[in-house]
PDB file of N, CA, C and O in Angstrom:
ATOM      1  N   UNK A   1      -3.190  16.550  15.021  1.00  0.00           N
ATOM      2  CA  UNK A   1      -2.728  16.115  13.719  1.00  0.00           C
ATOM      3  C   UNK A   1      -1.705  14.983  13.862  1.00  0.00           C
ATOM      4  O   UNK A   1      -1.688  14.053  13.055  1.00  0.00           O
ATOM      5  N   UNK A   2      -0.869  15.063  14.874  1.00  0.00           N
ATOM      6  CA  UNK A   2       0.151  14.035  15.079  1.00  0.00           C
ATOM      7  C   UNK A   2      -0.495  12.688  15.411  1.00  0.00           C
ATOM      8  O   UNK A   2       0.016  11.637  15.023  1.00  0.00           O
ATOM      9  N   UNK A   3      -1.636  12.723  16.141  1.00  0.00           N
ATOM     10  CA  UNK A   3      -2.330  11.484  16.472  1.00  0.00           C
ATOM     11  C   UNK A   3      -2.800  10.769  15.203  1.00  0.00           C
ATOM     12  O   UNK A   3      -2.725   9.544  15.109  1.00  0.00           O
ATOM     13  N   UNK A   4      -3.281  11.540  14.233  1.00  0.00           N
ATOM     14  CA  UNK A   4      -3.737  10.938  12.976  1.00  0.00           C
ATOM     15  C   UNK A   4      -2.590  10.300  12.223  1.00  0.00           C
ATOM     16  O   UNK A   4      -2.741   9.208  11.675  1.00  0.00           O
ATOM     17  N   UNK A   5      -1.433  10.968  12.186  1.00  0.00           N
ATOM     18  CA  UNK A   5      -0.273  10.410  11.491  1.00  0.00           C
ATOM     19  C   UNK A   5       0.159   9.101  12.128  1.00  0.00           C
ATOM     20  O   UNK A   5       0.482   8.140  11.429  1.00  0.00           O
ATOM     21  N   UNK A   6       0.165   9.065  13.449  1.00  0.00           N
ATOM     22  CA  UNK A   6       0.546   7.846  14.155  1.00  0.00           C
ATOM     23  C   UNK A   6      -0.476   6.747  13.906  1.00  0.00           C
ATOM     24  O   UNK A   6      -0.111   5.583  13.738  1.00  0.00           O
ATOM     25  N   UNK A   7      -1.758   7.113  13.882  1.00  0.00           N
ATOM     26  CA  UNK A   7      -2.811   6.132  13.626  1.00  0.00           C
ATOM     27  C   UNK A   7      -2.659   5.521  12.231  1.00  0.00           C
ATOM     28  O   UNK A   7      -2.740   4.302  12.080  1.00  0.00           O
ATOM     29  N   UNK A   8      -2.442   6.351  11.218  1.00  0.00           N
ATOM     30  CA  UNK A   8      -2.287   5.836   9.859  1.00  0.00           C
ATOM     31  C   UNK A   8      -1.016   5.002   9.720  1.00  0.00           C
ATOM     32  O   UNK A   8      -1.006   3.993   9.015  1.00  0.00           O
ATOM     33  N   UNK A   9       0.045   5.420  10.386  1.00  0.00           N
ATOM     34  CA  UNK A   9       1.294   4.662  10.349  1.00  0.00           C
ATOM     35  C   UNK A   9       1.113   3.303  11.009  1.00  0.00           C
ATOM     36  O   UNK A   9       1.627   2.298  10.518  1.00  0.00           O
ATOM     37  N   UNK A  10       0.390   3.270  12.115  1.00  0.00           N
ATOM     38  CA  UNK A  10       0.129   2.011  12.813  1.00  0.00           C
ATOM     39  C   UNK A  10      -0.731   1.084  11.953  1.00  0.00           C
ATOM     40  O   UNK A  10      -0.455  -0.112  11.865  1.00  0.00           O
ATOM     41  N   UNK A  11      -1.761   1.627  11.326  1.00  0.00           N
ATOM     42  CA  UNK A  11      -2.623   0.815  10.466  1.00  0.00           C
ATOM     43  C   UNK A  11      -1.821   0.233   9.304  1.00  0.00           C
ATOM     44  O   UNK A  11      -1.918  -0.960   9.015  1.00  0.00           O
ATOM     45  N   UNK A  12      -1.037   1.069   8.644  1.00  0.00           N
ATOM     46  CA  UNK A  12      -0.238   0.598   7.513  1.00  0.00           C
ATOM     47  C   UNK A  12       0.753  -0.473   7.963  1.00  0.00           C
ATOM     48  O   UNK A  12       0.927  -1.483   7.281  1.00  0.00           O
ATOM     49  N   UNK A  13       1.397  -0.259   9.094  1.00  0.00           N
ATOM     50  CA  UNK A  13       2.381  -1.223   9.592  1.00  0.00           C
ATOM     51  C   UNK A  13       1.743  -2.568   9.923  1.00  0.00           C
ATOM     52  O   UNK A  13       2.276  -3.616   9.558  1.00  0.00           O
ATOM     53  N   UNK A  14       0.621  -2.540  10.601  1.00  0.00           N
ATOM     54  CA  UNK A  14      -0.051  -3.790  10.980  1.00  0.00           C
ATOM     55  C   UNK A  14      -0.504  -4.560   9.741  1.00  0.00           C
ATOM     56  O   UNK A  14      -0.337  -5.777   9.665  1.00  0.00           O
ATOM     57  N   UNK A  15      -1.074  -3.848   8.777  1.00  0.00           N
ATOM     58  CA  UNK A  15      -1.544  -4.526   7.567  1.00  0.00           C
ATOM     59  C   UNK A  15      -0.399  -5.126   6.755  1.00  0.00           C
ATOM     60  O   UNK A  15      -0.549  -6.203   6.178  1.00  0.00           O
ATOM     61  N   UNK A  16       0.730  -4.448   6.707  1.00  0.00           N
ATOM     62  CA  UNK A  16       1.883  -4.991   5.985  1.00  0.00           C
ATOM     63  C   UNK A  16       2.445  -6.210   6.711  1.00  0.00           C
ATOM     64  O   UNK A  16       2.861  -7.174   6.068  1.00  0.00           O
ATOM     65  N   UNK A  17       2.462  -6.177   8.033  1.00  0.00           N
ATOM     66  CA  UNK A  17       2.926  -7.341   8.806  1.00  0.00           C
ATOM     67  C   UNK A  17       1.986  -8.524   8.605  1.00  0.00           C
ATOM     68  O   UNK A  17       2.443  -9.660   8.481  1.00  0.00           O
ATOM     69  N   UNK A  18       0.680  -8.271   8.571  1.00  0.00           N
ATOM     70  CA  UNK A  18      -0.283  -9.348   8.314  1.00  0.00           C
ATOM     71  C   UNK A  18      -0.025  -9.956   6.934  1.00  0.00           C
ATOM     72  O   UNK A  18       0.000 -11.177   6.780  1.00  0.00           O
ATOM     73  N   UNK A  19       0.165  -9.099   5.945  1.00  0.00           N
ATOM     74  CA  UNK A  19       0.430  -9.574   4.593  1.00  0.00           C
ATOM     75  C   UNK A  19       1.705 -10.411   4.541  1.00  0.00           C
ATOM     76  O   UNK A  19       1.720 -11.491   3.950  1.00  0.00           O
ATOM     77  N   UNK A  20       2.756  -9.920   5.152  1.00  0.00           N
ATOM     78  CA  UNK A  20       4.034 -10.640   5.145  1.00  0.00           C
ATOM     79  C   UNK A  20       3.930 -11.971   5.887  1.00  0.00           C
ATOM     80  O   UNK A  20       4.518 -12.964   5.459  1.00  0.00           O
ATOM     81  N   UNK A  21       3.197 -12.000   6.981  1.00  0.00           N
ATOM     82  CA  UNK A  21       3.073 -13.250   7.739  1.00  0.00           C
ATOM     83  C   UNK A  21       2.293 -14.301   6.952  1.00  0.00           C
ATOM     84  O   UNK A  21       2.582 -15.493   7.056  1.00  0.00           O
ATOM     85  N   UNK A  22       1.314 -13.872   6.171  1.00  0.00           N
ATOM     86  CA  UNK A  22       0.580 -14.826   5.322  1.00  0.00           C
ATOM     87  C   UNK A  22       1.509 -15.430   4.267  1.00  0.00           C
ATOM     88  O   UNK A  22       1.479 -16.637   4.030  1.00  0.00           O
ATOM     89  N   UNK A  23       2.320 -14.602   3.645  1.00  0.00           N
ATOM     90  CA  UNK A  23       3.271 -15.085   2.637  1.00  0.00           C
ATOM     91  C   UNK A  23       4.301 -16.014   3.278  1.00  0.00           C
ATOM     92  O   UNK A  23       4.658 -17.044   2.705  1.00  0.00           O
ATOM     93  N   UNK A  24       4.773 -15.648   4.458  1.00  0.00           N
ATOM     94  CA  UNK A  24       5.727 -16.494   5.172  1.00  0.00           C
ATOM     95  C   UNK A  24       5.116 -17.848   5.507  1.00  0.00           C
ATOM     96  O   UNK A  24       5.768 -18.882   5.359  1.00  0.00           O
ATOM     97  N   UNK A  25       3.870 -17.843   5.955  1.00  0.00           N
ATOM     98  CA  UNK A  25       3.200 -19.100   6.289  1.00  0.00           C
ATOM     99  C   UNK A  25       3.080 -20.006   5.067  1.00  0.00           C
ATOM    100  O   UNK A  25       3.232 -21.223   5.171  1.00  0.00           O
ATOM    101  N   UNK A  26       2.808 -19.406   3.910  1.00  0.00           N
ATOM    102  CA  UNK A  26       2.707 -20.201   2.677  1.00  0.00           C
ATOM    103  C   UNK A  26       4.053 -20.836   2.336  1.00  0.00           C
ATOM    104  O   UNK A  26       4.108 -21.980   1.887  1.00  0.00           O
ATOM    105  N   UNK A  27       5.126 -20.097   2.549  1.00  0.00           N
ATOM    106  CA  UNK A  27       6.449 -20.611   2.220  1.00  0.00           C
ATOM    107  C   UNK A  27       6.985 -21.632   3.201  1.00  0.00           C
ATOM    108  O   UNK A  27       7.797 -22.478   2.824  1.00  0.00           O
ATOM    109  N   UNK A  28       6.555 -21.575   4.443  1.00  0.00           N
ATOM    110  CA  UNK A  28       7.137 -22.423   5.483  1.00  0.00           C
ATOM    111  C   UNK A  28       6.287 -23.651   5.798  1.00  0.00           C
ATOM    112  O   UNK A  28       6.831 -24.726   6.054  1.00  0.00           O
ATOM    113  N   UNK A  29       4.986 -23.511   5.784  1.00  0.00           N
ATOM    114  CA  UNK A  29       4.104 -24.597   6.203  1.00  0.00           C
ATOM    115  C   UNK A  29       3.594 -25.415   5.023  1.00  0.00           C
ATOM    116  O   UNK A  29       3.322 -24.867   3.955  1.00  0.00           O
ATOM    117  N   UNK A  30       3.466 -26.718   5.214  1.00  0.00           N
ATOM    118  CA  UNK A  30       2.828 -27.532   4.168  1.00  0.00           C
ATOM    119  C   UNK A  30       1.304 -27.354   4.262  1.00  0.00           C
ATOM    120  O   UNK A  30       0.672 -27.853   5.194  1.00  0.00           O
ATOM    121  N   UNK A  31       0.736 -26.654   3.310  1.00  0.00           N
ATOM    122  CA  UNK A  31      -0.679 -26.305   3.368  1.00  0.00           C
ATOM    123  C   UNK A  31      -1.429 -26.867   2.168  1.00  0.00           C
ATOM    124  O   UNK A  31      -0.862 -27.012   1.086  1.00  0.00           O
ATOM    125  N   UNK A  32      -2.711 -27.182   2.366  1.00  0.00           N
ATOM    126  CA  UNK A  32      -3.521 -27.588   1.220  1.00  0.00           C
ATOM    127  C   UNK A  32      -3.743 -26.390   0.282  1.00  0.00           C
ATOM    128  O   UNK A  32      -3.681 -25.237   0.709  1.00  0.00           O
ATOM    129  N   UNK A  33      -3.996 -26.671  -0.967  1.00  0.00           N
ATOM    130  CA  UNK A  33      -4.081 -25.636  -1.984  1.00  0.00           C
ATOM    131  C   UNK A  33      -5.178 -24.612  -1.682  1.00  0.00           C
ATOM    132  O   UNK A  33      -4.997 -23.425  -1.951  1.00  0.00           O
ATOM    133  N   UNK A  34      -6.288 -25.045  -1.138  1.00  0.00           N
ATOM    134  CA  UNK A  34      -7.390 -24.114  -0.842  1.00  0.00           C
ATOM    135  C   UNK A  34      -6.968 -23.111   0.234  1.00  0.00           C
ATOM    136  O   UNK A  34      -7.339 -21.939   0.180  1.00  0.00           O
ATOM    137  N   UNK A  35      -6.193 -23.581   1.209  1.00  0.00           N
ATOM    138  CA  UNK A  35      -5.704 -22.691   2.259  1.00  0.00           C
ATOM    139  C   UNK A  35      -4.663 -21.710   1.703  1.00  0.00           C
ATOM    140  O   UNK A  35      -4.591 -20.565   2.148  1.00  0.00           O
ATOM    141  N   UNK A  36      -3.873 -22.152   0.748  1.00  0.00           N
ATOM    142  CA  UNK A  36      -2.905 -21.260   0.102  1.00  0.00           C
ATOM    143  C   UNK A  36      -3.634 -20.135  -0.616  1.00  0.00           C
ATOM    144  O   UNK A  36      -3.244 -18.972  -0.509  1.00  0.00           O
ATOM    145  N   UNK A  37      -4.695 -20.476  -1.349  1.00  0.00           N
ATOM    146  CA  UNK A  37      -5.481 -19.440  -2.022  1.00  0.00           C
ATOM    147  C   UNK A  37      -6.111 -18.467  -1.022  1.00  0.00           C
ATOM    148  O   UNK A  37      -6.153 -17.261  -1.262  1.00  0.00           O
ATOM    149  N   UNK A  38      -6.596 -18.999   0.093  1.00  0.00           N
ATOM    150  CA  UNK A  38      -7.198 -18.156   1.120  1.00  0.00           C
ATOM    151  C   UNK A  38      -6.158 -17.208   1.727  1.00  0.00           C
ATOM    152  O   UNK A  38      -6.428 -16.020   1.902  1.00  0.00           O
ATOM    153  N   UNK A  39      -4.979 -17.727   2.046  1.00  0.00           N
ATOM    154  CA  UNK A  39      -3.926 -16.894   2.621  1.00  0.00           C
ATOM    155  C   UNK A  39      -3.421 -15.855   1.621  1.00  0.00           C
ATOM    156  O   UNK A  39      -3.123 -14.725   2.005  1.00  0.00           O
ATOM    157  N   UNK A  40      -3.322 -16.222   0.352  1.00  0.00           N
ATOM    158  CA  UNK A  40      -2.926 -15.250  -0.670  1.00  0.00           C
ATOM    159  C   UNK A  40      -3.970 -14.141  -0.807  1.00  0.00           C
ATOM    160  O   UNK A  40      -3.625 -12.976  -1.003  1.00  0.00           O
ATOM    161  N   UNK A  41      -5.245 -14.513  -0.703  1.00  0.00           N
ATOM    162  CA  UNK A  41      -6.306 -13.509  -0.779  1.00  0.00           C
ATOM    163  C   UNK A  41      -6.244 -12.545   0.405  1.00  0.00           C
ATOM    164  O   UNK A  41      -6.361 -11.332   0.232  1.00  0.00           O
ATOM    165  N   UNK A  42      -6.061 -13.083   1.589  1.00  0.00           N
ATOM    166  CA  UNK A  42      -5.956 -12.237   2.782  1.00  0.00           C
ATOM    167  C   UNK A  42      -4.721 -11.343   2.687  1.00  0.00           C
ATOM    168  O   UNK A  42      -4.767 -10.166   3.044  1.00  0.00           O
ATOM    169  N   UNK A  43      -3.628 -11.909   2.205  1.00  0.00           N
ATOM    170  CA  UNK A  43      -2.394 -11.140   2.058  1.00  0.00           C
ATOM    171  C   UNK A  43      -2.581  -9.987   1.069  1.00  0.00           C
ATOM    172  O   UNK A  43      -2.168  -8.858   1.335  1.00  0.00           O
ATOM    173  N   UNK A  44      -3.196 -10.278  -0.052  1.00  0.00           N
ATOM    174  CA  UNK A  44      -3.426  -9.234  -1.053  1.00  0.00           C
ATOM    175  C   UNK A  44      -4.361  -8.154  -0.556  1.00  0.00           C
ATOM    176  O   UNK A  44      -4.125  -6.969  -0.791  1.00  0.00           O
ATOM    177  N   UNK A  45      -5.414  -8.547   0.124  1.00  0.00           N
ATOM    178  CA  UNK A  45      -6.352  -7.555   0.664  1.00  0.00           C
ATOM    179  C   UNK A  45      -5.692  -6.670   1.716  1.00  0.00           C
ATOM    180  O   UNK A  45      -5.883  -5.454   1.716  1.00  0.00           O
ATOM    181  N   UNK A  46      -4.924  -7.272   2.604  1.00  0.00           N
ATOM    182  CA  UNK A  46      -4.294  -6.471   3.654  1.00  0.00           C
ATOM    183  C   UNK A  46      -3.211  -5.562   3.086  1.00  0.00           C
ATOM    184  O   UNK A  46      -3.057  -4.429   3.543  1.00  0.00           O
ATOM    185  N   UNK A  47      -2.461  -6.039   2.100  1.00  0.00           N
ATOM    186  CA  UNK A  47      -1.440  -5.185   1.496  1.00  0.00           C
ATOM    187  C   UNK A  47      -2.086  -4.050   0.716  1.00  0.00           C
ATOM    188  O   UNK A  47      -1.621  -2.912   0.772  1.00  0.00           O
ATOM    189  N   UNK A  48      -3.142  -4.352  -0.003  1.00  0.00           N
ATOM    190  CA  UNK A  48      -3.861  -3.304  -0.735  1.00  0.00           C
ATOM    191  C   UNK A  48      -4.472  -2.270   0.191  1.00  0.00           C
ATOM    192  O   UNK A  48      -4.450  -1.077  -0.113  1.00  0.00           O
ATOM    193  N   UNK A  49      -5.011  -2.705   1.305  1.00  0.00           N
ATOM    194  CA  UNK A  49      -5.584  -1.768   2.271  1.00  0.00           C
ATOM    195  C   UNK A  49      -4.502  -0.917   2.928  1.00  0.00           C
ATOM    196  O   UNK A  49      -4.768   0.218   3.323  1.00  0.00           O
ATOM    197  N   UNK A  50      -3.299  -1.444   3.049  1.00  0.00           N
ATOM    198  CA  UNK A  50      -2.213  -0.675   3.667  1.00  0.00           C
ATOM    199  C   UNK A  50      -1.787   0.496   2.794  1.00  0.00           C
ATOM    200  O   UNK A  50      -1.276   1.492   3.306  1.00  0.00           O
ATOM    201  N   UNK A  51      -1.986   0.394   1.493  1.00  0.00           N
ATOM    202  CA  UNK A  51      -1.585   1.467   0.582  1.00  0.00           C
ATOM    203  C   UNK A  51      -2.387   2.735   0.820  1.00  0.00           C
ATOM    204  O   UNK A  51      -1.873   3.837   0.624  1.00  0.00           O
ATOM    205  N   UNK A  52      -3.635   2.596   1.238  1.00  0.00           N
ATOM    206  CA  UNK A  52      -4.464   3.776   1.512  1.00  0.00           C
ATOM    207  C   UNK A  52      -3.860   4.584   2.658  1.00  0.00           C
ATOM    208  O   UNK A  52      -3.720   5.802   2.553  1.00  0.00           O
ATOM    209  N   UNK A  53      -3.506   3.918   3.740  1.00  0.00           N
ATOM    210  CA  UNK A  53      -2.898   4.617   4.870  1.00  0.00           C
ATOM    211  C   UNK A  53      -1.550   5.207   4.488  1.00  0.00           C
ATOM    212  O   UNK A  53      -1.207   6.310   4.915  1.00  0.00           O
ATOM    213  N   UNK A  54      -0.786   4.475   3.685  1.00  0.00           N
ATOM    214  CA  UNK A  54       0.512   4.986   3.237  1.00  0.00           C
ATOM    215  C   UNK A  54       0.331   6.242   2.399  1.00  0.00           C
ATOM    216  O   UNK A  54       1.093   7.199   2.539  1.00  0.00           O
ATOM    217  N   UNK A  55      -0.666   6.245   1.535  1.00  0.00           N
ATOM    218  CA  UNK A  55      -0.927   7.420   0.703  1.00  0.00           C
ATOM    219  C   UNK A  55      -1.323   8.624   1.553  1.00  0.00           C
ATOM    220  O   UNK A  55      -0.925   9.750   1.255  1.00  0.00           O
ATOM    221  N   UNK A  56      -2.097   8.396   2.601  1.00  0.00           N
ATOM    222  CA  UNK A  56      -2.491   9.492   3.490  1.00  0.00           C
ATOM    223  C   UNK A  56      -1.276  10.028   4.234  1.00  0.00           C
ATOM    224  O   UNK A  56      -1.157  11.238   4.429  1.00  0.00           O
ATOM    225  N   UNK A  57      -0.374   9.147   4.652  1.00  0.00           N
ATOM    226  CA  UNK A  57       0.850   9.583   5.327  1.00  0.00           C
ATOM    227  C   UNK A  57       1.680  10.452   4.390  1.00  0.00           C
ATOM    228  O   UNK A  57       2.168  11.506   4.798  1.00  0.00           O
ATOM    229  N   UNK A  58       1.846  10.026   3.143  1.00  0.00           N
ATOM    230  CA  UNK A  58       2.625  10.803   2.181  1.00  0.00           C
ATOM    231  C   UNK A  58       1.931  12.133   1.881  1.00  0.00           C
ATOM    232  O   UNK A  58       2.586  13.170   1.782  1.00  0.00           O
ATOM    233  N   UNK A  59       0.617  12.099   1.739  1.00  0.00           N
ATOM    234  CA  UNK A  59      -0.151  13.320   1.463  1.00  0.00           C
ATOM    235  C   UNK A  59       0.037  14.342   2.581  1.00  0.00           C
ATOM    236  O   UNK A  59       0.205  15.533   2.317  1.00  0.00           O
ATOM    237  N   UNK A  60       0.009  13.885   3.808  1.00  0.00           N
ATOM    238  CA  UNK A  60       0.171  14.797   4.945  1.00  0.00           C
ATOM    239  C   UNK A  60       1.591  15.347   5.041  1.00  0.00           C
ATOM    240  O   UNK A  60       1.804  16.410   5.624  1.00  0.00           O
ATOM    241  N   UNK A  61       2.553  14.640   4.479  1.00  0.00           N
ATOM    242  CA  UNK A  61       3.948  15.071   4.575  1.00  0.00           C
ATOM    243  C   UNK A  61       4.367  15.991   3.434  1.00  0.00           C
ATOM    244  O   UNK A  61       5.424  16.616   3.513  1.00  0.00           O
ATOM    245  N   UNK A  62       3.567  16.089   2.377  1.00  0.00           N
ATOM    246  CA  UNK A  62       3.956  16.897   1.218  1.00  0.00           C
ATOM    247  C   UNK A  62       3.512  18.344   1.374  1.00  0.00           C
ATOM    248  O   UNK A  62       2.520  18.624   2.047  1.00  0.00           O
ATOM    249  N   UNK A  63       4.248  19.265   0.749  1.00  0.00           N
ATOM    250  CA  UNK A  63       3.833  20.667   0.771  1.00  0.00           C
ATOM    251  C   UNK A  63       2.522  20.847   0.000  1.00  0.00           C
ATOM    252  O   UNK A  63       2.186  20.041  -0.868  1.00  0.00           O
ATOM    253  N   UNK A  64       1.801  21.894   0.321  1.00  0.00           N
ATOM    254  CA  UNK A  64       0.526  22.177  -0.331  1.00  0.00           C
ATOM    255  C   UNK A  64       0.722  22.350  -1.830  1.00  0.00           C
ATOM    256  O   UNK A  64       1.607  23.084  -2.271  1.00  0.00           O
ATOM    257  N   UNK A  65      -0.108  21.672  -2.605  1.00  0.00           N
ATOM    258  CA  UNK A  65      -0.058  21.779  -4.052  1.00  0.00           C
ATOM    259  C   UNK A  65       0.989  20.918  -4.731  1.00  0.00           C
ATOM    260  O   UNK A  65       1.127  20.989  -5.952  1.00  0.00           O
ATOM    261  N   UNK A  66       1.728  20.110  -3.995  1.00  0.00           N
ATOM    262  CA  UNK A  66       2.810  19.304  -4.569  1.00  0.00           C
ATOM    263  C   UNK A  66       2.514  17.807  -4.576  1.00  0.00           C
ATOM    264  O   UNK A  66       3.401  17.011  -4.884  1.00  0.00           O
ATOM    265  N   UNK A  67       1.296  17.410  -4.245  1.00  0.00           N
ATOM    266  CA  UNK A  67       0.981  15.988  -4.138  1.00  0.00           C
ATOM    267  C   UNK A  67       1.154  15.269  -5.472  1.00  0.00           C
ATOM    268  O   UNK A  67       1.589  14.117  -5.496  1.00  0.00           O
ATOM    269  N   UNK A  68       0.822  15.927  -6.582  1.00  0.00           N
ATOM    270  CA  UNK A  68       0.992  15.310  -7.894  1.00  0.00           C
ATOM    271  C   UNK A  68       2.449  15.076  -8.238  1.00  0.00           C
ATOM    272  O   UNK A  68       2.788  14.084  -8.884  1.00  0.00           O
ATOM    273  N   UNK A  69       3.301  15.976  -7.814  1.00  0.00           N
ATOM    274  CA  UNK A  69       4.729  15.828  -8.077  1.00  0.00           C
ATOM    275  C   UNK A  69       5.295  14.674  -7.254  1.00  0.00           C
ATOM    276  O   UNK A  69       6.117  13.898  -7.741  1.00  0.00           O
ATOM    277  N   UNK A  70       4.852  14.568  -6.017  1.00  0.00           N
ATOM    278  CA  UNK A  70       5.358  13.512  -5.138  1.00  0.00           C
ATOM    279  C   UNK A  70       4.932  12.138  -5.649  1.00  0.00           C
ATOM    280  O   UNK A  70       5.740  11.209  -5.664  1.00  0.00           O
ATOM    281  N   UNK A  71       3.698  11.999  -6.059  1.00  0.00           N
ATOM    282  CA  UNK A  71       3.201  10.714  -6.539  1.00  0.00           C
ATOM    283  C   UNK A  71       3.496  10.484  -8.008  1.00  0.00           C
ATOM    284  O   UNK A  71       3.281   9.378  -8.504  1.00  0.00           O
ATOM    285  N   UNK A  72       3.976  11.475  -8.712  1.00  0.00           N
ATOM    286  CA  UNK A  72       4.322  11.323 -10.112  1.00  0.00           C
ATOM    287  C   UNK A  72       3.149  11.419 -11.059  1.00  0.00           C
ATOM    288  O   UNK A  72       3.225  10.932 -12.187  1.00  0.00           O
ATOM    289  N   UNK A  73       2.053  12.044 -10.619  1.00  0.00           N
ATOM    290  CA  UNK A  73       0.874  12.136 -11.471  1.00  0.00           C
ATOM    291  C   UNK A  73       1.112  13.028 -12.687  1.00  0.00           C
ATOM    292  O   UNK A  73       0.567  12.768 -13.760  1.00  0.00           O
ATOM    293  N   UNK A  74       1.910  14.062 -12.531  1.00  0.00           N
ATOM    294  CA  UNK A  74       2.106  14.979 -13.648  1.00  0.00           C
ATOM    295  C   UNK A  74       2.810  14.284 -14.807  1.00  0.00           C
ATOM    296  O   UNK A  74       2.433  14.487 -15.961  1.00  0.00           O
ATOM    297  N   UNK A  75       3.812  13.479 -14.529  1.00  0.00           N
ATOM    298  CA  UNK A  75       4.503  12.742 -15.578  1.00  0.00           C
ATOM    299  C   UNK A  75       3.630  11.664 -16.177  1.00  0.00           C
ATOM    300  O   UNK A  75       3.689  11.413 -17.381  1.00  0.00           O
ATOM    301  N   UNK A  76       2.823  11.026 -15.354  1.00  0.00           N
ATOM    302  CA  UNK A  76       1.932   9.988 -15.832  1.00  0.00           C
ATOM    303  C   UNK A  76       0.882  10.578 -16.769  1.00  0.00           C
ATOM    304  O   UNK A  76       0.582   9.990 -17.808  1.00  0.00           O
ATOM    305  N   UNK A  77       0.323  11.729 -16.414  1.00  0.00           N
ATOM    306  CA  UNK A  77      -0.691  12.364 -17.258  1.00  0.00           C
ATOM    307  C   UNK A  77      -0.086  12.785 -18.586  1.00  0.00           C
ATOM    308  O   UNK A  77      -0.737  12.665 -19.624  1.00  0.00           O
ATOM    309  N   UNK A  78       1.127  13.269 -18.574  1.00  0.00           N
ATOM    310  CA  UNK A  78       1.787  13.705 -19.800  1.00  0.00           C
ATOM    311  C   UNK A  78       2.029  12.511 -20.717  1.00  0.00           C
ATOM    312  O   UNK A  78       1.860  12.621 -21.932  1.00  0.00           O
ATOM    313  N   UNK A  79       2.421  11.382 -20.154  1.00  0.00           N
ATOM    314  CA  UNK A  79       2.683  10.191 -20.975  1.00  0.00           C
ATOM    315  C   UNK A  79       1.398   9.590 -21.527  1.00  0.00           C
ATOM    316  O   UNK A  79       1.374   9.129 -22.668  1.00  0.00           O
ATOM    317  N   UNK A  80       0.337   9.590 -20.741  1.00  0.00           N
ATOM    318  CA  UNK A  80      -0.894   8.950 -21.181  1.00  0.00           C
ATOM    319  C   UNK A  80      -1.690   9.808 -22.162  1.00  0.00           C
ATOM    320  O   UNK A  80      -2.569   9.291 -22.852  1.00  0.00           O
ATOM    321  N   UNK A  81      -1.404  11.103 -22.239  1.00  0.00           N
ATOM    322  CA  UNK A  81      -2.163  11.952 -23.135  1.00  0.00           C
ATOM    323  C   UNK A  81      -1.637  11.895 -24.567  1.00  0.00           C
ATOM    324  O   UNK A  81      -2.276  12.419 -25.480  1.00  0.00           O
ATOM    325  N   UNK A  82      -0.502  11.278 -24.769  1.00  0.00           N
ATOM    326  CA  UNK A  82       0.053  11.172 -26.109  1.00  0.00           C
ATOM    327  C   UNK A  82       0.963  12.326 -26.483  1.00  0.00           C
ATOM    328  O   UNK A  82       1.582  12.305 -27.546  1.00  0.00           O
ATOM    329  N   UNK A  83       1.053  13.331 -25.627  1.00  0.00           N
ATOM    330  CA  UNK A  83       1.940  14.466 -25.900  1.00  0.00           C
ATOM    331  C   UNK A  83       3.349  14.114 -25.472  1.00  0.00           C
ATOM    332  O   UNK A  83       3.552  13.359 -24.522  1.00  0.00           O
ATOM    333  N   UNK A  84       4.298  14.654 -26.164  1.00  0.00           N
ATOM    334  CA  UNK A  84       5.698  14.470 -25.774  1.00  0.00           C
ATOM    335  C   UNK A  84       6.270  15.830 -25.433  1.00  0.00           C
ATOM    336  O   UNK A  84       6.019  16.827 -26.109  1.00  0.00           O
ATOM    337  N   UNK A  85       7.037  15.837 -24.373  1.00  0.00           N
ATOM    338  CA  UNK A  85       7.629  17.134 -23.969  1.00  0.00           C
ATOM    339  C   UNK A  85       9.048  17.274 -24.403  1.00  0.00           C
ATOM    340  O   UNK A  85       9.675  18.299 -24.140  1.00  0.00           O
TER     341      UNK A  85
END
């Protein structure tokens, strides 16, 4: 189980570093507009993909039956249903 946690943490970390490096490159280097769009796309895809691994890490760290409380799903469902507590 520990190997899986380390694997997901490594994946999330690498993807976030890739995303950050793309943003840094856009800010530091003089790039043509098409390359800026390409780097922004890669950055967004890698950051979005990192969220999956992050969610799995959080899921594995939460007590059984408490995942909705940790992610805030219970409050979100209450607000979106139109009911007030």
